[in-house]
NUMARSE-165195 format. One line per 4 residues: number of its first residue (from 0); for each residue x, y, z of C-alpha. Coordinates in nm, 3 decimals. Last residue first. Layout:
<sites>
NUM) X/Y/Z  ... $
</sites>
This chain:
<sites>
544) 3.024/31.286/-4.782  3.017/31.030/-5.060  3.216/31.114/-5.381  3.538/30.941/-5.357 $
540) 3.306/30.659/-5.213  3.126/30.637/-5.596  3.508/30.576/-5.742  3.548/30.321/-5.521 $
536) 3.206/30.170/-5.573  3.268/30.147/-5.986  3.618/29.955/-5.905  3.434/29.748/-5.664 $
532) 3.212/29.598/-5.927  3.010/29.308/-5.752  3.038/29.006/-5.904  2.738/28.882/-6.114 $
528) 2.906/28.726/-6.436  2.870/29.006/-6.605  2.998/29.248/-6.375  2.779/29.411/-6.097 $
524) 2.663/29.734/-5.932  2.534/29.738/-5.603  2.164/29.855/-5.541  2.180/30.141/-5.328 $
520) 2.211/30.209/-4.935  2.522/30.399/-4.862  2.718/30.388/-4.517  2.998/30.605/-4.413 $
516) 3.313/30.570/-4.137  3.303/30.207/-4.174  3.424/30.002/-3.827  3.782/29.875/-3.916 $
512) 3.927/30.131/-3.684  3.728/30.001/-3.397  3.807/29.633/-3.433  3.524/29.439/-3.577 $
508) 3.227/29.226/-3.478  3.028/29.401/-3.161  3.180/29.721/-3.343  2.990/29.651/-3.674 $
504) 2.679/29.660/-3.445  2.741/30.004/-3.292  2.820/30.148/-3.629  2.483/29.990/-3.793 $
500) 2.302/30.178/-3.492  2.448/30.507/-3.508  2.420/30.509/-3.893  1.984/30.466/-3.869 $
496) 1.879/30.163/-4.019  1.722/30.168/-4.358  1.366/29.965/-4.289  1.376/29.649/-4.466 $
492) 1.090/29.529/-4.674  1.314/29.315/-4.894  1.663/29.264/-4.770  1.862/29.595/-4.763 $
488) 2.125/29.644/-5.023  2.480/29.820/-4.842  2.756/29.975/-4.978  3.022/30.016/-4.703 $
484) 3.293/30.290/-4.675  3.617/30.140/-4.510  3.867/30.455/-4.439  4.200/30.571/-4.621 $
480) 4.466/30.817/-4.597  4.393/30.825/-4.191  4.334/31.228/-4.161  4.279/31.350/-4.517 $
476) 4.039/31.042/-4.592  4.019/30.898/-4.915  3.736/30.609/-4.908  3.820/30.244/-4.957 $
472) 3.590/29.970/-5.060  3.328/29.800/-4.872  3.039/29.575/-5.042  2.743/29.440/-4.907 $
468) 2.441/29.205/-4.985  2.086/29.149/-4.797  2.132/29.315/-4.496  1.824/29.337/-4.231 $
464) 1.944/29.078/-4.005  2.315/29.213/-3.982  2.546/28.899/-4.008  2.637/29.019/-4.315 $
460) 2.785/29.338/-4.220  3.041/29.136/-4.025  3.137/28.934/-4.344  3.159/29.254/-4.541 $
456) 3.408/29.411/-4.262  3.604/29.071/-4.320  3.621/29.091/-4.678  3.716/29.462/-4.694 $
452) 4.020/29.327/-4.523  4.180/29.646/-4.358  4.586/29.694/-4.342  4.671/29.936/-4.080 $
448) 4.903/30.248/-4.161  4.631/30.467/-4.040  4.366/30.296/-4.273  4.520/30.093/-4.539 $
444) 4.233/29.932/-4.723  4.313/29.597/-4.933  4.083/29.587/-5.256  4.372/29.611/-5.504 $
440) 4.550/29.299/-5.363  4.221/29.118/-5.395  4.086/29.019/-5.034  4.099/28.834/-4.722 $
436) 4.083/28.477/-4.861  4.134/28.210/-4.632  4.382/27.945/-4.715  4.340/27.607/-4.556 $
432) 4.656/27.429/-4.418  4.483/27.345/-4.084  4.714/27.598/-3.898  4.535/27.826/-4.102 $
428) 4.711/28.047/-4.415  4.629/28.396/-4.492  4.526/28.528/-4.795  4.593/28.821/-5.064 $
424) 4.410/28.698/-5.432  4.627/28.860/-5.713  4.644/28.505/-5.827  5.001/28.508/-5.923 $
420) 5.093/28.140/-6.130  5.406/27.983/-5.995  5.710/27.944/-6.192  5.951/28.243/-6.027 $
416) 5.714/28.474/-6.218  5.432/28.325/-6.395  5.166/28.645/-6.413  5.466/28.824/-6.533 $
412) 5.547/28.599/-6.794  5.202/28.601/-6.934  5.133/28.946/-6.877  5.462/29.015/-7.118 $
408) 5.367/28.742/-7.352  5.026/28.843/-7.451  4.913/28.731/-7.752  4.677/28.446/-7.611 $
404) 4.735/28.477/-7.233  4.921/28.169/-7.097  4.876/27.772/-7.105  4.658/27.790/-6.768 $
400) 4.686/27.666/-6.444  4.478/27.297/-6.404  4.756/27.059/-6.375  5.041/27.247/-6.131 $
396) 5.130/27.539/-5.978  4.914/27.790/-5.772  4.974/28.092/-5.577  4.780/28.287/-5.329 $
392) 4.918/28.602/-5.202  5.042/28.653/-4.841  4.864/28.807/-4.512  4.992/28.692/-4.139 $
388) 4.680/28.621/-3.940  4.577/28.259/-3.969  4.904/28.144/-3.814  5.015/27.925/-4.095 $
384) 5.334/28.130/-4.118  5.411/28.299/-4.465  5.548/28.124/-4.733  5.875/28.282/-4.883 $
380) 5.843/28.447/-5.237  6.007/28.773/-5.101  5.782/29.048/-5.243  5.508/28.836/-5.289 $
376) 5.525/28.738/-4.927  5.361/28.378/-4.959  5.063/28.158/-4.984  5.116/27.845/-5.142 $
372) 4.965/27.615/-5.389  5.049/27.264/-5.579  4.852/27.057/-5.807  4.475/27.052/-5.940 $
368) 4.404/26.680/-5.924  4.324/26.607/-5.579  4.144/26.932/-5.522  4.381/27.203/-5.368 $
364) 4.295/27.334/-5.050  4.060/27.547/-4.845  3.916/27.877/-5.002  3.760/27.953/-4.654 $
360) 3.337/27.985/-4.605  3.328/27.632/-4.495  3.522/27.703/-4.131  3.255/28.006/-4.076 $
356) 2.962/27.816/-4.202  3.086/27.512/-3.939  3.047/27.806/-3.684  2.713/27.914/-3.761 $
352) 2.578/27.581/-3.819  2.693/27.453/-3.449  2.969/27.244/-3.492  2.964/26.812/-3.513 $
348) 2.963/26.831/-3.844  3.261/26.978/-3.842  3.433/26.693/-3.694  3.464/26.477/-4.022 $
344) 3.628/26.724/-4.214  3.481/26.905/-4.504  3.729/26.986/-4.796  3.731/27.358/-4.883 $
340) 3.820/27.331/-5.255  4.112/27.502/-5.442  4.152/27.470/-5.776  3.828/27.563/-5.944 $
336) 3.781/27.792/-6.268  4.005/27.667/-6.542  4.304/27.831/-6.337  4.334/28.159/-6.533 $
332) 3.965/28.207/-6.500  4.023/28.214/-6.120  3.960/27.971/-5.852  3.811/27.904/-5.536 $
328) 3.532/27.642/-5.429  3.310/27.651/-5.139  3.075/27.351/-5.114  2.760/27.428/-4.969 $
324) 2.459/27.178/-4.909  2.112/27.297/-5.002  1.770/27.265/-4.826  1.646/27.649/-4.704 $
320) 1.848/27.596/-4.367  2.176/27.509/-4.554  2.087/27.815/-4.786  2.113/28.034/-4.496 $
316) 2.429/27.936/-4.289  2.611/27.923/-4.637  2.469/28.280/-4.705  2.593/28.374/-4.330 $
312) 2.911/28.268/-4.386  2.987/28.533/-4.634  3.036/28.349/-4.987  3.406/28.424/-5.102 $
308) 3.377/28.553/-5.518  3.356/28.335/-5.801  3.277/28.043/-5.597  3.013/27.796/-5.512 $
304) 2.951/27.440/-5.548  2.605/27.330/-5.464  2.498/26.968/-5.309  2.115/26.970/-5.309 $
300) 2.020/26.825/-4.946  1.858/26.485/-4.928  1.509/26.469/-4.764  1.419/26.837/-4.909 $
296) 1.277/27.079/-4.677  0.883/27.142/-4.703  0.653/27.389/-4.864  0.917/27.461/-5.140 $
292) 0.992/27.779/-5.221  0.850/28.046/-5.474  0.582/28.136/-5.236  0.801/28.274/-5.008 $
288) 0.939/28.539/-5.229  1.293/28.453/-5.314  1.542/28.583/-5.072  1.759/28.282/-5.008 $
284) 1.787/28.178/-5.370  1.825/28.543/-5.471  2.168/28.519/-5.227  2.261/28.168/-5.375 $
280) 2.272/28.330/-5.706  2.489/28.621/-5.566  2.711/28.357/-5.435  2.822/28.266/-5.749 $
276) 2.675/27.928/-5.881  2.711/27.565/-5.878  2.445/27.254/-5.907  2.384/26.907/-5.787 $
272) 2.099/26.645/-5.708  1.817/26.770/-5.925  1.531/26.527/-5.866  1.403/26.686/-6.235 $
268) 1.031/26.837/-6.095  1.144/26.899/-5.770  1.493/27.082/-5.845  1.297/27.214/-6.161 $
264) 1.053/27.400/-5.961  1.304/27.574/-5.694  1.519/27.697/-6.003  1.213/27.828/-6.185 $
260) 1.077/28.046/-5.862  1.455/28.169/-5.823  1.469/28.267/-6.207  1.811/28.254/-6.385 $
256) 1.805/28.263/-6.750  1.841/27.951/-7.008  1.821/27.656/-6.758  1.957/27.296/-6.896 $
252) 1.931/27.003/-6.670  2.265/26.783/-6.774  2.187/26.425/-6.638  2.525/26.270/-6.515 $
248) 2.703/26.014/-6.753  3.021/26.003/-6.526  3.258/26.206/-6.771  2.945/26.385/-6.895 $
244) 2.898/26.588/-6.550  3.259/26.689/-6.538  3.321/26.805/-6.902  3.000/27.008/-6.905 $
240) 3.130/27.100/-6.503  3.501/27.246/-6.634  3.409/27.571/-6.454  3.149/27.660/-6.687 $
236) 3.369/27.642/-6.961  3.566/27.929/-6.764  3.241/28.146/-6.765  3.018/28.099/-7.096 $
232) 2.855/27.786/-6.946  2.699/28.078/-6.694  2.616/27.877/-6.354  2.255/27.775/-6.286 $
228) 2.278/27.450/-6.512  2.117/27.206/-6.276  2.312/26.911/-6.239  2.145/26.537/-6.221 $
224) 2.366/26.291/-6.059  2.314/25.939/-6.076  2.590/25.853/-6.282  2.796/25.976/-5.996 $
220) 2.939/26.350/-5.907  3.096/26.396/-5.550  3.141/26.748/-5.588  3.528/26.749/-5.517 $
216) 3.559/26.381/-5.701  3.380/26.485/-6.016  3.572/26.837/-6.008  3.920/26.668/-5.998 $
212) 3.794/26.505/-6.310  3.679/26.805/-6.485  4.006/26.977/-6.382  4.185/26.668/-6.518 $
208) 4.027/26.681/-6.860  4.039/27.060/-6.898  4.407/27.082/-6.788  4.502/26.771/-7.061 $
204) 4.305/26.935/-7.331  4.459/27.279/-7.293  4.332/27.583/-7.143  4.416/27.944/-7.286 $
200) 4.333/28.294/-7.104  4.286/28.551/-7.357  4.359/28.874/-7.172  4.260/29.156/-7.388 $
196) 4.450/29.501/-7.296  4.245/29.783/-7.432  3.854/29.647/-7.393  3.840/29.308/-7.256 $
192) 3.814/29.411/-6.899  3.676/29.109/-6.727  3.900/28.783/-6.856  3.860/28.622/-7.159 $
188) 3.815/28.255/-7.225  4.005/28.064/-7.485  3.946/27.668/-7.517  4.067/27.342/-7.609 $
184) 4.438/27.446/-7.660  4.720/27.146/-7.730  4.912/27.023/-7.428  4.722/26.676/-7.513 $
180) 4.951/26.636/-7.800  4.840/26.339/-8.042  4.489/26.432/-8.075  4.332/26.264/-8.385 $
176) 4.052/26.554/-8.538  3.742/26.415/-8.703  3.771/26.198/-9.047  3.437/26.278/-9.200 $
172) 3.266/25.953/-9.344  2.970/26.054/-9.107  2.926/26.339/-9.304  2.774/26.663/-9.137 $
168) 2.586/26.877/-9.336  2.280/26.792/-9.074  2.428/27.036/-8.825  2.418/27.301/-9.044 $
164) 2.076/27.263/-9.134  2.006/27.196/-8.700  2.205/27.517/-8.635  2.064/27.753/-8.863 $
160) 2.210/27.893/-9.188  2.458/28.163/-9.296  2.347/28.397/-8.986  2.057/28.565/-8.801 $
156) 1.779/28.446/-8.642  1.552/28.662/-8.434  1.503/28.789/-8.113  1.170/28.715/-7.866 $
152) 0.946/28.408/-7.889  1.132/28.160/-7.660  1.092/27.768/-7.625  1.154/27.694/-7.986 $
148) 1.520/27.808/-7.976  1.710/27.875/-8.269  2.070/27.902/-8.266  2.234/28.108/-8.591 $
144) 2.560/28.003/-8.746  2.794/28.293/-8.839  3.113/28.269/-9.069  3.354/28.556/-9.027 $
140) 3.444/28.810/-9.280  3.685/29.072/-9.179  3.736/29.401/-9.027  3.508/29.359/-8.727 $
136) 3.275/29.617/-8.635  2.968/29.530/-8.835  3.032/29.202/-8.664  2.959/29.313/-8.324 $
132) 2.654/29.521/-8.451  2.523/29.206/-8.552  2.636/29.005/-8.246  2.424/29.257/-8.031 $
128) 2.114/29.212/-8.248  2.144/28.882/-8.289  2.176/28.807/-7.898  1.853/28.606/-7.818 $
124) 1.844/28.453/-8.148  2.157/28.226/-8.013  2.491/28.293/-8.241  2.753/28.070/-8.352 $
120) 3.061/28.212/-8.450  3.316/28.091/-8.702  3.658/28.207/-8.765  3.768/28.383/-8.454 $
116) 4.114/28.578/-8.476  4.122/28.569/-8.098  4.195/28.927/-8.046  3.931/29.029/-8.377 $
112) 3.648/28.793/-8.203  3.722/28.910/-7.884  3.745/29.310/-7.959  3.400/29.258/-8.144 $
108) 3.241/29.115/-7.832  3.366/29.423/-7.612  3.256/29.681/-7.879  2.928/29.497/-7.913 $
104) 2.823/29.519/-7.553  2.909/29.169/-7.323  2.619/29.043/-7.157  2.631/28.688/-7.308 $
100) 3.007/28.620/-7.192  3.169/28.451/-7.532  3.272/28.106/-7.535  3.546/28.061/-7.712 $
96) 3.621/27.670/-7.866  3.974/27.603/-7.980  3.956/27.390/-8.336  4.096/27.036/-8.297 $
92) 3.766/26.914/-8.450  3.649/26.728/-8.225  3.750/26.993/-7.927  3.461/27.205/-8.152 $
88) 3.212/26.904/-8.084  3.240/26.843/-7.736  3.163/27.228/-7.567  2.983/27.257/-7.859 $
84) 2.697/27.037/-7.796  2.698/27.187/-7.427  2.607/27.518/-7.615  2.363/27.346/-7.802 $
80) 2.183/27.188/-7.528  2.088/27.575/-7.393  2.275/27.754/-7.111  2.312/28.056/-7.298 $
76) 2.496/28.127/-7.646  2.767/28.364/-7.771  3.002/28.099/-7.935  3.353/28.141/-8.095 $
72) 3.532/27.931/-8.291  3.916/27.957/-8.320  4.188/27.830/-8.493  4.409/27.554/-8.393 $
68) 4.294/27.289/-8.608  4.144/27.397/-8.935  3.765/27.517/-8.996  3.714/27.437/-9.355 $
64) 3.317/27.457/-9.363  3.333/27.088/-9.366  3.543/27.065/-9.073  3.234/27.236/-8.891 $
60) 3.018/27.006/-9.037  3.195/26.688/-8.914  3.216/26.850/-8.566  2.842/26.881/-8.581 $
56) 2.806/26.522/-8.699  3.008/26.410/-8.396  2.831/26.636/-8.150  2.529/26.485/-8.243 $
52) 2.649/26.118/-8.242  2.733/26.161/-7.879  2.406/26.325/-7.747  2.182/26.105/-7.946 $
48) 2.367/25.791/-7.770  2.386/26.004/-7.451  1.990/26.028/-7.463  1.866/26.367/-7.545 $
44) 1.531/26.469/-7.372  1.312/26.795/-7.498  1.030/26.883/-7.292  1.217/27.157/-7.128 $
40) 1.584/27.168/-7.141  1.688/26.796/-7.029  2.023/26.646/-7.161  2.203/26.333/-7.102 $
36) 1.894/26.085/-7.052  2.046/25.703/-7.035  1.981/25.516/-7.341  2.338/25.492/-7.435 $
32) 2.500/25.497/-7.105  2.820/25.313/-7.175  2.784/25.401/-7.526  2.749/25.742/-7.552 $
28) 2.941/25.768/-7.243  3.284/25.659/-7.329  3.323/25.886/-7.664  3.146/26.171/-7.442 $
24) 3.449/26.121/-7.226  3.714/26.083/-7.452  3.656/26.427/-7.595  3.747/26.568/-7.230 $
20) 4.083/26.511/-7.358  4.421/26.335/-7.198  4.607/26.199/-7.470  4.655/25.822/-7.469 $
16) 4.965/25.640/-7.346  5.071/25.266/-7.242  5.026/25.157/-7.614  5.289/25.396/-7.754 $
12) 5.554/25.158/-7.826  5.514/24.965/-7.508  5.901/25.007/-7.427  6.070/24.918/-7.093 $
8) 6.428/24.916/-7.158  6.553/25.171/-6.866  6.361/24.979/-6.608  6.661/24.737/-6.509 $
4) 6.851/25.083/-6.449  7.159/25.040/-6.609  7.181/25.407/-6.708  6.952/25.606/-6.492 $
0) 6.637/25.714/-6.540 $
</sites>
């Protein structure tokens, strides 16, 4: 502020500032909506008053164990109430929450525990074996708390004590952490590939709060919302939705494992209004047996946020026909999950469903609290023209970009070169300012000097009436350098089409040079978060004759 300005002398002595943090959300709703159901899991119901009290007691117990601010507390747990409580209790201590992918093997989990220097590990009984194996690989003692779940009979309890007994040790007189710096770390999430060069993505209290509130607006969450947990809570802290749903006093419906029949049952039984899931889960719902689906369409569609991979427009189309309304989000672990949103425009409603689905499959624009983005030539850092054709890289800057990679300054500097986060996702920019991802930079197929988007070819394949899933990768070719190779999973009961008819179908939707030269029918390998493993398919494509 310039000297002499009449505003320069204003000073509220701190009365006009409170550090942003999701911790404040639970503190507010615990008394504003004290008797409202915060969490439902089977027959168990937890009010917001009880939710808030349990979080405080758990935080006090963690502090009582000697856990200090800015040390790591890890969790290996499915979507059960304890996982939601830990999303608030750990930040209340000033410690950093590390939610571990429940599908990782012992070596990968040990790598995370060691790299993140975890001081404490909460373990659900289902993961006792893999947790013990991981702990045996660590070169130090880590305090372990076992989480019991009366709803299951498998697994076993491990640890120094059980969750409920540990929570009971929390003293009401314990002074919880007083956050003064909103940029302090709140969580640590690991990206795929946690061996060799682990990338631990660090979120701040400020970024978590802003992304959560951005998602409140993007998804239309309110006090009357009932949110079904079909998204793994370990994945980017459930895209910050634990904090978002709580911020408005909505109800969390916990779901231990994805089962389409149980998802449909809970939607009706709990009057679910919102959920979020990767496209693979949407595909599971679309192709669930008819007896699992409701006999009549819902009067009010369930609002579904999807991301993690670009959903084919056919998936969006099919979901609408069975009673769901799709909102397409785009982001990465490094952007707290969702950063861009395909905002619906009023004139899209008048479009035929298939045409509207094409619009909705785009990645869109930043949500209102995310910040800025651009699609640029990564070599020159100049914006690409908004012609829907010229490919550039999506770059992000603003409130919901990570603090950096833990103990990895080289990759942090590379990812933030030029003051923008480099996503690695290649996209075009449309005239309306909406981005549309065409591929990961490593997934572009270069055939005879022409760039082919694997996503474009997959989009065409998804239009085929017998195809449930498709993934396209480059196959080495002596003449063209590379050609597209399609790996396909057929719908249940569908007969394998002959190659000529499949190529003819593709030529109706694609330029001839984009038509796959080879088709392979099989189940598709997936990562722990449901993404198709194209690295595995690229190796397999080399052997395709």
